[in-house]
TORFIDREN-98619 format. One record per residue (C-alpha): residue number from 1; chain; y, z, x. Coordinates in steps of 0.25 Angstrom, whole numbers, plus 5000, padded with zeros to 4 digits. Example, Ala and Ser with C-alpha at 12.3 -4.5 7.8 and 13.67 -1.06 7.14 Angstrom:
% residues 2
{pos:1; unit:A; v:4982; w:5031; u:5049}
{pos:2; unit:A; v:4996; w:5029; u:5055}
END
This chain:
% residues 411
{pos:1; unit:A; v:5682; w:5166; u:4181}
{pos:2; unit:A; v:5685; w:5153; u:4188}
{pos:3; unit:A; v:5701; w:5149; u:4194}
{pos:4; unit:A; v:5709; w:5145; u:4180}
{pos:5; unit:A; v:5711; w:5131; u:4178}
{pos:6; unit:A; v:5723; w:5131; u:4167}
{pos:7; unit:A; v:5733; w:5137; u:4181}
{pos:8; unit:A; v:5737; w:5124; u:4189}
{pos:9; unit:A; v:5750; w:5131; u:4195}
{pos:10; unit:A; v:5754; w:5145; u:4199}
{pos:11; unit:A; v:5767; w:5150; u:4203}
{pos:12; unit:A; v:5768; w:5161; u:4212}
{pos:13; unit:A; v:5779; w:5170; u:4215}
{pos:14; unit:A; v:5782; w:5175; u:4228}
{pos:15; unit:A; v:5787; w:5189; u:4233}
{pos:16; unit:A; v:5803; w:5187; u:4236}
{pos:17; unit:A; v:5809; w:5191; u:4248}
{pos:18; unit:A; v:5801; w:5197; u:4259}
{pos:19; unit:A; v:5807; w:5212; u:4258}
{pos:20; unit:A; v:5803; w:5226; u:4260}
{pos:21; unit:A; v:5791; w:5228; u:4248}
{pos:22; unit:A; v:5788; w:5213; u:4248}
{pos:23; unit:A; v:5787; w:5206; u:4259}
{pos:24; unit:A; v:5778; w:5194; u:4268}
{pos:25; unit:A; v:5766; w:5201; u:4260}
{pos:26; unit:A; v:5768; w:5192; u:4248}
{pos:27; unit:A; v:5771; w:5179; u:4255}
{pos:28; unit:A; v:5757; w:5181; u:4260}
{pos:29; unit:A; v:5752; w:5183; u:4245}
{pos:30; unit:A; v:5758; w:5171; u:4241}
{pos:31; unit:A; v:5757; w:5163; u:4251}
{pos:32; unit:A; v:5741; w:5166; u:4248}
{pos:33; unit:A; v:5743; w:5165; u:4234}
{pos:34; unit:A; v:5749; w:5150; u:4235}
{pos:35; unit:A; v:5737; w:5146; u:4245}
{pos:36; unit:A; v:5727; w:5152; u:4234}
{pos:37; unit:A; v:5731; w:5145; u:4222}
{pos:38; unit:A; v:5731; w:5131; u:4230}
{pos:39; unit:A; v:5717; w:5134; u:4234}
{pos:40; unit:A; v:5713; w:5134; u:4221}
{pos:41; unit:A; v:5721; w:5120; u:4218}
{pos:42; unit:A; v:5733; w:5127; u:4210}
{pos:43; unit:A; v:5748; w:5123; u:4212}
{pos:44; unit:A; v:5756; w:5135; u:4216}
{pos:45; unit:A; v:5771; w:5136; u:4213}
{pos:46; unit:A; v:5779; w:5148; u:4222}
{pos:47; unit:A; v:5789; w:5155; u:4219}
{pos:48; unit:A; v:5797; w:5163; u:4231}
{pos:49; unit:A; v:5811; w:5167; u:4235}
{pos:50; unit:A; v:5808; w:5169; u:4250}
{pos:51; unit:A; v:5807; w:5156; u:4257}
{pos:52; unit:A; v:5804; w:5163; u:4271}
{pos:53; unit:A; v:5788; w:5165; u:4266}
{pos:54; unit:A; v:5775; w:5158; u:4268}
{pos:55; unit:A; v:5773; w:5156; u:4253}
{pos:56; unit:A; v:5786; w:5147; u:4251}
{pos:57; unit:A; v:5781; w:5137; u:4260}
{pos:58; unit:A; v:5781; w:5123; u:4255}
{pos:59; unit:A; v:5767; w:5123; u:4256}
{pos:60; unit:A; v:5762; w:5136; u:4252}
{pos:61; unit:A; v:5764; w:5134; u:4236}
{pos:62; unit:A; v:5764; w:5119; u:4231}
{pos:63; unit:A; v:5778; w:5122; u:4225}
{pos:64; unit:A; v:5787; w:5131; u:4232}
{pos:65; unit:A; v:5799; w:5137; u:4226}
{pos:66; unit:A; v:5809; w:5148; u:4235}
{pos:67; unit:A; v:5819; w:5153; u:4223}
{pos:68; unit:A; v:5821; w:5169; u:4221}
{pos:69; unit:A; v:5811; w:5176; u:4212}
{pos:70; unit:A; v:5819; w:5178; u:4201}
{pos:71; unit:A; v:5814; w:5175; u:4185}
{pos:72; unit:A; v:5822; w:5164; u:4182}
{pos:73; unit:A; v:5821; w:5156; u:4195}
{pos:74; unit:A; v:5805; w:5157; u:4193}
{pos:75; unit:A; v:5805; w:5155; u:4179}
{pos:76; unit:A; v:5813; w:5141; u:4184}
{pos:77; unit:A; v:5801; w:5138; u:4193}
{pos:78; unit:A; v:5791; w:5141; u:4181}
{pos:79; unit:A; v:5799; w:5131; u:4172}
{pos:80; unit:A; v:5797; w:5120; u:4182}
{pos:81; unit:A; v:5784; w:5122; u:4189}
{pos:82; unit:A; v:5776; w:5127; u:4175}
{pos:83; unit:A; v:5766; w:5134; u:4182}
{pos:84; unit:A; v:5753; w:5140; u:4174}
{pos:85; unit:A; v:5753; w:5153; u:4182}
{pos:86; unit:A; v:5762; w:5164; u:4190}
{pos:87; unit:A; v:5755; w:5172; u:4202}
{pos:88; unit:A; v:5766; w:5185; u:4205}
{pos:89; unit:A; v:5756; w:5195; u:4209}
{pos:90; unit:A; v:5756; w:5190; u:4224}
{pos:91; unit:A; v:5771; w:5190; u:4226}
{pos:92; unit:A; v:5774; w:5205; u:4226}
{pos:93; unit:A; v:5781; w:5214; u:4215}
{pos:94; unit:A; v:5793; w:5203; u:4215}
{pos:95; unit:A; v:5783; w:5192; u:4210}
{pos:96; unit:A; v:5775; w:5202; u:4200}
{pos:97; unit:A; v:5792; w:5206; u:4194}
{pos:98; unit:A; v:5795; w:5191; u:4193}
{pos:99; unit:A; v:5782; w:5189; u:4185}
{pos:100; unit:A; v:5786; w:5198; u:4175}
{pos:101; unit:A; v:5800; w:5195; u:4173}
{pos:102; unit:A; v:5795; w:5180; u:4172}
{pos:103; unit:A; v:5786; w:5185; u:4162}
{pos:104; unit:A; v:5796; w:5195; u:4155}
{pos:105; unit:A; v:5806; w:5185; u:4154}
{pos:106; unit:A; v:5795; w:5174; u:4146}
{pos:107; unit:A; v:5794; w:5163; u:4157}
{pos:108; unit:A; v:5779; w:5165; u:4158}
{pos:109; unit:A; v:5777; w:5162; u:4143}
{pos:110; unit:A; v:5787; w:5152; u:4142}
{pos:111; unit:A; v:5780; w:5143; u:4153}
{pos:112; unit:A; v:5766; w:5148; u:4150}
{pos:113; unit:A; v:5765; w:5153; u:4165}
{pos:114; unit:A; v:5753; w:5164; u:4167}
{pos:115; unit:A; v:5754; w:5176; u:4175}
{pos:116; unit:A; v:5741; w:5176; u:4185}
{pos:117; unit:A; v:5736; w:5187; u:4195}
{pos:118; unit:A; v:5742; w:5197; u:4187}
{pos:119; unit:A; v:5746; w:5201; u:4171}
{pos:120; unit:A; v:5760; w:5203; u:4170}
{pos:121; unit:A; v:5756; w:5216; u:4161}
{pos:122; unit:A; v:5749; w:5221; u:4174}
{pos:123; unit:A; v:5763; w:5217; u:4180}
{pos:124; unit:A; v:5768; w:5226; u:4170}
{pos:125; unit:A; v:5759; w:5236; u:4172}
{pos:126; unit:A; v:5758; w:5237; u:4186}
{pos:127; unit:A; v:5773; w:5238; u:4188}
{pos:128; unit:A; v:5779; w:5245; u:4176}
{pos:129; unit:A; v:5776; w:5260; u:4177}
{pos:130; unit:A; v:5774; w:5263; u:4163}
{pos:131; unit:A; v:5763; w:5253; u:4162}
{pos:132; unit:A; v:5758; w:5255; u:4174}
{pos:133; unit:A; v:5756; w:5270; u:4170}
{pos:134; unit:A; v:5751; w:5267; u:4157}
{pos:135; unit:A; v:5742; w:5258; u:4162}
{pos:136; unit:A; v:5735; w:5269; u:4173}
{pos:137; unit:A; v:5734; w:5279; u:4163}
{pos:138; unit:A; v:5724; w:5272; u:4155}
{pos:139; unit:A; v:5716; w:5268; u:4167}
{pos:140; unit:A; v:5716; w:5284; u:4171}
{pos:141; unit:A; v:5722; w:5281; u:4185}
{pos:142; unit:A; v:5731; w:5292; u:4188}
{pos:143; unit:A; v:5746; w:5291; u:4192}
{pos:144; unit:A; v:5756; w:5300; u:4197}
{pos:145; unit:A; v:5762; w:5307; u:4187}
{pos:146; unit:A; v:5774; w:5299; u:4181}
{pos:147; unit:A; v:5784; w:5295; u:4171}
{pos:148; unit:A; v:5793; w:5282; u:4169}
{pos:149; unit:A; v:5808; w:5282; u:4171}
{pos:150; unit:A; v:5818; w:5273; u:4167}
{pos:151; unit:A; v:5830; w:5281; u:4169}
{pos:152; unit:A; v:5836; w:5291; u:4182}
{pos:153; unit:A; v:5836; w:5302; u:4172}
{pos:154; unit:A; v:5822; w:5299; u:4166}
{pos:155; unit:A; v:5818; w:5298; u:4179}
{pos:156; unit:A; v:5822; w:5313; u:4183}
{pos:157; unit:A; v:5817; w:5319; u:4171}
{pos:158; unit:A; v:5802; w:5313; u:4174}
{pos:159; unit:A; v:5802; w:5316; u:4190}
{pos:160; unit:A; v:5807; w:5331; u:4184}
{pos:161; unit:A; v:5794; w:5331; u:4176}
{pos:162; unit:A; v:5785; w:5326; u:4186}
{pos:163; unit:A; v:5791; w:5334; u:4197}
{pos:164; unit:A; v:5797; w:5331; u:4211}
{pos:165; unit:A; v:5793; w:5323; u:4220}
{pos:166; unit:A; v:5792; w:5309; u:4211}
{pos:167; unit:A; v:5792; w:5295; u:4215}
{pos:168; unit:A; v:5801; w:5284; u:4208}
{pos:169; unit:A; v:5792; w:5271; u:4207}
{pos:170; unit:A; v:5803; w:5259; u:4200}
{pos:171; unit:A; v:5794; w:5250; u:4193}
{pos:172; unit:A; v:5795; w:5234; u:4198}
{pos:173; unit:A; v:5799; w:5236; u:4212}
{pos:174; unit:A; v:5795; w:5233; u:4225}
{pos:175; unit:A; v:5790; w:5240; u:4236}
{pos:176; unit:A; v:5793; w:5254; u:4230}
{pos:177; unit:A; v:5807; w:5250; u:4228}
{pos:178; unit:A; v:5816; w:5259; u:4221}
{pos:179; unit:A; v:5804; w:5271; u:4222}
{pos:180; unit:A; v:5804; w:5284; u:4230}
{pos:181; unit:A; v:5802; w:5300; u:4229}
{pos:182; unit:A; v:5811; w:5310; u:4222}
{pos:183; unit:A; v:5810; w:5323; u:4225}
{pos:184; unit:A; v:5822; w:5328; u:4217}
{pos:185; unit:A; v:5832; w:5325; u:4205}
{pos:186; unit:A; v:5840; w:5319; u:4216}
{pos:187; unit:A; v:5832; w:5309; u:4223}
{pos:188; unit:A; v:5826; w:5304; u:4209}
{pos:189; unit:A; v:5840; w:5301; u:4204}
{pos:190; unit:A; v:5843; w:5293; u:4219}
{pos:191; unit:A; v:5829; w:5286; u:4218}
{pos:192; unit:A; v:5830; w:5284; u:4204}
{pos:193; unit:A; v:5842; w:5277; u:4202}
{pos:194; unit:A; v:5836; w:5264; u:4213}
{pos:195; unit:A; v:5824; w:5266; u:4207}
{pos:196; unit:A; v:5828; w:5261; u:4193}
{pos:197; unit:A; v:5838; w:5252; u:4197}
{pos:198; unit:A; v:5828; w:5245; u:4206}
{pos:199; unit:A; v:5816; w:5244; u:4194}
{pos:200; unit:A; v:5817; w:5232; u:4186}
{pos:201; unit:A; v:5814; w:5238; u:4175}
{pos:202; unit:A; v:5821; w:5251; u:4178}
{pos:203; unit:A; v:5808; w:5258; u:4176}
{pos:204; unit:A; v:5803; w:5269; u:4186}
{pos:205; unit:A; v:5791; w:5279; u:4187}
{pos:206; unit:A; v:5793; w:5291; u:4191}
{pos:207; unit:A; v:5780; w:5298; u:4198}
{pos:208; unit:A; v:5777; w:5312; u:4203}
{pos:209; unit:A; v:5774; w:5309; u:4218}
{pos:210; unit:A; v:5761; w:5309; u:4226}
{pos:211; unit:A; v:5768; w:5309; u:4239}
{pos:212; unit:A; v:5757; w:5310; u:4249}
{pos:213; unit:A; v:5746; w:5305; u:4243}
{pos:214; unit:A; v:5736; w:5293; u:4249}
{pos:215; unit:A; v:5742; w:5280; u:4245}
{pos:216; unit:A; v:5728; w:5271; u:4243}
{pos:217; unit:A; v:5730; w:5257; u:4240}
{pos:218; unit:A; v:5719; w:5246; u:4234}
{pos:219; unit:A; v:5721; w:5230; u:4234}
{pos:220; unit:A; v:5713; w:5227; u:4224}
{pos:221; unit:A; v:5708; w:5212; u:4218}
{pos:222; unit:A; v:5705; w:5208; u:4202}
{pos:223; unit:A; v:5701; w:5195; u:4197}
{pos:224; unit:A; v:5703; w:5189; u:4182}
{pos:225; unit:A; v:5686; w:5194; u:4181}
{pos:226; unit:A; v:5691; w:5210; u:4182}
{pos:227; unit:A; v:5683; w:5209; u:4195}
{pos:228; unit:A; v:5692; w:5218; u:4204}
{pos:229; unit:A; v:5692; w:5221; u:4220}
{pos:230; unit:A; v:5697; w:5229; u:4231}
{pos:231; unit:A; v:5702; w:5221; u:4242}
{pos:232; unit:A; v:5706; w:5234; u:4250}
{pos:233; unit:A; v:5709; w:5249; u:4249}
{pos:234; unit:A; v:5723; w:5252; u:4258}
{pos:235; unit:A; v:5728; w:5267; u:4261}
{pos:236; unit:A; v:5743; w:5270; u:4266}
{pos:237; unit:A; v:5743; w:5280; u:4277}
{pos:238; unit:A; v:5757; w:5285; u:4271}
{pos:239; unit:A; v:5756; w:5294; u:4259}
{pos:240; unit:A; v:5760; w:5290; u:4245}
{pos:241; unit:A; v:5777; w:5290; u:4246}
{pos:242; unit:A; v:5778; w:5280; u:4256}
{pos:243; unit:A; v:5776; w:5266; u:4251}
{pos:244; unit:A; v:5763; w:5258; u:4254}
{pos:245; unit:A; v:5773; w:5246; u:4261}
{pos:246; unit:A; v:5777; w:5258; u:4269}
{pos:247; unit:A; v:5764; w:5265; u:4272}
{pos:248; unit:A; v:5755; w:5261; u:4283}
{pos:249; unit:A; v:5742; w:5256; u:4274}
{pos:250; unit:A; v:5728; w:5256; u:4280}
{pos:251; unit:A; v:5715; w:5248; u:4275}
{pos:252; unit:A; v:5705; w:5252; u:4271}
{pos:253; unit:A; v:5707; w:5264; u:4265}
{pos:254; unit:A; v:5703; w:5275; u:4274}
{pos:255; unit:A; v:5705; w:5290; u:4270}
{pos:256; unit:A; v:5700; w:5290; u:4256}
{pos:257; unit:A; v:5687; w:5294; u:4252}
{pos:258; unit:A; v:5677; w:5285; u:4247}
{pos:259; unit:A; v:5679; w:5291; u:4233}
{pos:260; unit:A; v:5693; w:5292; u:4233}
{pos:261; unit:A; v:5694; w:5276; u:4238}
{pos:262; unit:A; v:5685; w:5270; u:4226}
{pos:263; unit:A; v:5692; w:5280; u:4216}
{pos:264; unit:A; v:5705; w:5273; u:4219}
{pos:265; unit:A; v:5700; w:5259; u:4222}
{pos:266; unit:A; v:5694; w:5259; u:4208}
{pos:267; unit:A; v:5706; w:5263; u:4202}
{pos:268; unit:A; v:5713; w:5252; u:4207}
{pos:269; unit:A; v:5702; w:5243; u:4202}
{pos:270; unit:A; v:5704; w:5248; u:4189}
{pos:271; unit:A; v:5719; w:5246; u:4191}
{pos:272; unit:A; v:5717; w:5231; u:4193}
{pos:273; unit:A; v:5708; w:5229; u:4182}
{pos:274; unit:A; v:5718; w:5237; u:4172}
{pos:275; unit:A; v:5728; w:5228; u:4175}
{pos:276; unit:A; v:5722; w:5215; u:4176}
{pos:277; unit:A; v:5728; w:5210; u:4190}
{pos:278; unit:A; v:5721; w:5197; u:4196}
{pos:279; unit:A; v:5722; w:5199; u:4209}
{pos:280; unit:A; v:5727; w:5208; u:4220}
{pos:281; unit:A; v:5731; w:5221; u:4216}
{pos:282; unit:A; v:5736; w:5234; u:4224}
{pos:283; unit:A; v:5733; w:5247; u:4218}
{pos:284; unit:A; v:5739; w:5260; u:4225}
{pos:285; unit:A; v:5736; w:5275; u:4223}
{pos:286; unit:A; v:5740; w:5290; u:4229}
{pos:287; unit:A; v:5728; w:5297; u:4234}
{pos:288; unit:A; v:5728; w:5313; u:4234}
{pos:289; unit:A; v:5725; w:5313; u:4249}
{pos:290; unit:A; v:5719; w:5328; u:4245}
{pos:291; unit:A; v:5710; w:5323; u:4232}
{pos:292; unit:A; v:5706; w:5311; u:4224}
{pos:293; unit:A; v:5720; w:5313; u:4216}
{pos:294; unit:A; v:5725; w:5300; u:4215}
{pos:295; unit:A; v:5736; w:5291; u:4208}
{pos:296; unit:A; v:5740; w:5277; u:4206}
{pos:297; unit:A; v:5752; w:5272; u:4212}
{pos:298; unit:A; v:5754; w:5259; u:4209}
{pos:299; unit:A; v:5748; w:5245; u:4206}
{pos:300; unit:A; v:5752; w:5231; u:4212}
{pos:301; unit:A; v:5747; w:5222; u:4202}
{pos:302; unit:A; v:5749; w:5212; u:4213}
{pos:303; unit:A; v:5746; w:5208; u:4227}
{pos:304; unit:A; v:5753; w:5217; u:4236}
{pos:305; unit:A; v:5757; w:5221; u:4250}
{pos:306; unit:A; v:5745; w:5226; u:4251}
{pos:307; unit:A; v:5738; w:5215; u:4248}
{pos:308; unit:A; v:5740; w:5209; u:4262}
{pos:309; unit:A; v:5733; w:5222; u:4271}
{pos:310; unit:A; v:5724; w:5223; u:4259}
{pos:311; unit:A; v:5720; w:5207; u:4263}
{pos:312; unit:A; v:5722; w:5209; u:4277}
{pos:313; unit:A; v:5710; w:5222; u:4277}
{pos:314; unit:A; v:5701; w:5218; u:4268}
{pos:315; unit:A; v:5702; w:5201; u:4271}
{pos:316; unit:A; v:5705; w:5198; u:4258}
{pos:317; unit:A; v:5714; w:5188; u:4252}
{pos:318; unit:A; v:5722; w:5197; u:4242}
{pos:319; unit:A; v:5732; w:5185; u:4239}
{pos:320; unit:A; v:5723; w:5172; u:4239}
{pos:321; unit:A; v:5713; w:5180; u:4232}
{pos:322; unit:A; v:5724; w:5185; u:4220}
{pos:323; unit:A; v:5728; w:5171; u:4217}
{pos:324; unit:A; v:5716; w:5166; u:4216}
{pos:325; unit:A; v:5712; w:5177; u:4205}
{pos:326; unit:A; v:5726; w:5174; u:4199}
{pos:327; unit:A; v:5721; w:5160; u:4194}
{pos:328; unit:A; v:5707; w:5165; u:4189}
{pos:329; unit:A; v:5698; w:5165; u:4201}
{pos:330; unit:A; v:5688; w:5177; u:4202}
{pos:331; unit:A; v:5686; w:5185; u:4213}
{pos:332; unit:A; v:5671; w:5180; u:4216}
{pos:333; unit:A; v:5677; w:5165; u:4216}
{pos:334; unit:A; v:5688; w:5167; u:4227}
{pos:335; unit:A; v:5682; w:5165; u:4239}
{pos:336; unit:A; v:5687; w:5175; u:4251}
{pos:337; unit:A; v:5688; w:5171; u:4264}
{pos:338; unit:A; v:5692; w:5182; u:4271}
{pos:339; unit:A; v:5705; w:5179; u:4282}
{pos:340; unit:A; v:5709; w:5188; u:4292}
{pos:341; unit:A; v:5721; w:5186; u:4301}
{pos:342; unit:A; v:5720; w:5181; u:4316}
{pos:343; unit:A; v:5716; w:5193; u:4324}
{pos:344; unit:A; v:5720; w:5196; u:4339}
{pos:345; unit:A; v:5710; w:5205; u:4344}
{pos:346; unit:A; v:5695; w:5206; u:4343}
{pos:347; unit:A; v:5695; w:5217; u:4336}
{pos:348; unit:A; v:5700; w:5213; u:4324}
{pos:349; unit:A; v:5695; w:5200; u:4325}
{pos:350; unit:A; v:5680; w:5209; u:4322}
{pos:351; unit:A; v:5684; w:5217; u:4311}
{pos:352; unit:A; v:5675; w:5216; u:4297}
{pos:353; unit:A; v:5683; w:5220; u:4285}
{pos:354; unit:A; v:5675; w:5234; u:4285}
{pos:355; unit:A; v:5683; w:5238; u:4298}
{pos:356; unit:A; v:5696; w:5235; u:4296}
{pos:357; unit:A; v:5707; w:5244; u:4296}
{pos:358; unit:A; v:5720; w:5238; u:4292}
{pos:359; unit:A; v:5732; w:5246; u:4294}
{pos:360; unit:A; v:5748; w:5241; u:4287}
{pos:361; unit:A; v:5758; w:5246; u:4296}
{pos:362; unit:A; v:5772; w:5247; u:4293}
{pos:363; unit:A; v:5785; w:5244; u:4298}
{pos:364; unit:A; v:5800; w:5248; u:4297}
{pos:365; unit:A; v:5813; w:5240; u:4301}
{pos:366; unit:A; v:5823; w:5246; u:4311}
{pos:367; unit:A; v:5821; w:5261; u:4305}
{pos:368; unit:A; v:5817; w:5274; u:4312}
{pos:369; unit:A; v:5806; w:5284; u:4311}
{pos:370; unit:A; v:5815; w:5294; u:4301}
{pos:371; unit:A; v:5820; w:5282; u:4293}
{pos:372; unit:A; v:5808; w:5277; u:4291}
{pos:373; unit:A; v:5803; w:5289; u:4286}
{pos:374; unit:A; v:5812; w:5290; u:4275}
{pos:375; unit:A; v:5811; w:5274; u:4271}
{pos:376; unit:A; v:5795; w:5277; u:4269}
{pos:377; unit:A; v:5793; w:5280; u:4253}
{pos:378; unit:A; v:5791; w:5272; u:4241}
{pos:379; unit:A; v:5801; w:5261; u:4245}
{pos:380; unit:A; v:5795; w:5252; u:4256}
{pos:381; unit:A; v:5803; w:5250; u:4270}
{pos:382; unit:A; v:5794; w:5244; u:4278}
{pos:383; unit:A; v:5797; w:5230; u:4283}
{pos:384; unit:A; v:5785; w:5227; u:4290}
{pos:385; unit:A; v:5770; w:5228; u:4290}
{pos:386; unit:A; v:5759; w:5226; u:4299}
{pos:387; unit:A; v:5745; w:5226; u:4299}
{pos:388; unit:A; v:5733; w:5230; u:4308}
{pos:389; unit:A; v:5720; w:5228; u:4308}
{pos:390; unit:A; v:5708; w:5236; u:4316}
{pos:391; unit:A; v:5694; w:5242; u:4314}
{pos:392; unit:A; v:5702; w:5256; u:4316}
{pos:393; unit:A; v:5716; w:5263; u:4307}
{pos:394; unit:A; v:5719; w:5268; u:4320}
{pos:395; unit:A; v:5718; w:5258; u:4329}
{pos:396; unit:A; v:5726; w:5249; u:4317}
{pos:397; unit:A; v:5737; w:5257; u:4318}
{pos:398; unit:A; v:5739; w:5257; u:4335}
{pos:399; unit:A; v:5736; w:5241; u:4333}
{pos:400; unit:A; v:5749; w:5239; u:4326}
{pos:401; unit:A; v:5757; w:5247; u:4332}
{pos:402; unit:A; v:5754; w:5242; u:4345}
{pos:403; unit:A; v:5757; w:5226; u:4338}
{pos:404; unit:A; v:5770; w:5232; u:4334}
{pos:405; unit:A; v:5773; w:5238; u:4348}
{pos:406; unit:A; v:5770; w:5225; u:4356}
{pos:407; unit:A; v:5757; w:5232; u:4363}
{pos:408; unit:A; v:5745; w:5224; u:4366}
{pos:409; unit:A; v:5735; w:5237; u:4368}
{pos:410; unit:A; v:5721; w:5235; u:4360}
{pos:411; unit:A; v:5717; w:5246; u:4350}
END
C-alpha cells in the first residue's frame, strides 16, 4: 500500500510535562515523528504543553503550539489549523486519553479529522478493562482471574471471591498510578479509594495476583496490510510485582526456552493484529518460572518507553517507522537505516545486532535502600534511566555502574 495522498496536514500530540511514568522518551518519539512525516512532504502541526523539549523547537514542525493539553484548547487548534489527520500514539498515555476525549466530544467528526496510527476503539479496548478482557477471551489468551469494579464495596466483594492477594489496576492511568497489591480488606480499602479517584472513568480491575512470575515484554509493529513483525523481546530482571519502569530490563530475552519465547511472541503478534494497531505496540506477559503457564498483563496500543530500549537494542527506528505507517506506508516500503549512538570503545563499535546485550538500569532520587524497597511496586518511582550495551550481560551491569560512579575501568 502506497503512502496516502489524501493526507496533507497532520496534528501530533505531545506527552506534556516530563513526569515519572512519562519522560523524555516521548519527546524523542514525537521529534522523530515530525522528522519522519516531513521527509514524506507532509505538513506537521505539533501541540505540547512543555516548552523544555526538543519537539517544541520552532524548526521541528511546520507549526508548533506550546499550550496546555486540554480538549478545549486542542479543539481550538484543530478549528484553526484544520488538519486532515491526528497522530496520538507517539505522545504516551496523555495523548491517547486526549484523543479519546476529543472523539467523545465530537470534535474530530465536526472538523473531519481522521485518527491515524491507532483506531479509537483500539484505545478503548486496550485501556478499558472490560473491553480488554472481552477481546482477550475471544482470542483465547489467558489473563489472571479478574473482575471490574466501580466502587470500593464492589472491589472488596470481588477480592473476597478471588482470594487475597489481589492487584488493583485503575483504567486510563499513567505509570501504574493508583494501582497496588492488597493482602487484606484494610489494604484494599486504602488503595481502592485512591484508585477509583485517579481513574478518569472510575473503573478498577481487581485481579488475582501473579506476583513473582517472570515479566516479559515484546515490542511489535504492524502496517495497514496486516503485516506484523517483532522488533525486540525484553526480559525484566525483577519479577511481576515491580513496575516495569522501575525494574532493570535486559534485551534480548535471556532465560526463556525457545518454545516459551515463541509462544509469547506468537501471542503478541496475534494481539496487535486483533486490535488493528498500525505502528509500534508494547505487549507485556507474566510467565510462571516453573512451567509454560502464562498470563497477559497489558497491551500499550502506542509507542511506549520500552520502545526506546527496543530501538537501541535492535537498531530499528520504531518511532520513525510508526509515523510512516500511520500515513499508509507498508513495512516493505520503508527504508531502514540503522542508526547507532556514538560509541566510546572499540568493543562497542564492533558489536553486531546478534551480539548486543542491552540493559536498562533505573535510579532513584534521595532515598535509602529501605525506602526504595518499599517504593518498588505497581506504581512507578524511578526518576532516571541508564542504558548500557556490551557483549555480555554481566558486563553491561559493571559498565553502567562504573560510569555512574565516575570510574574509568574497562570491563
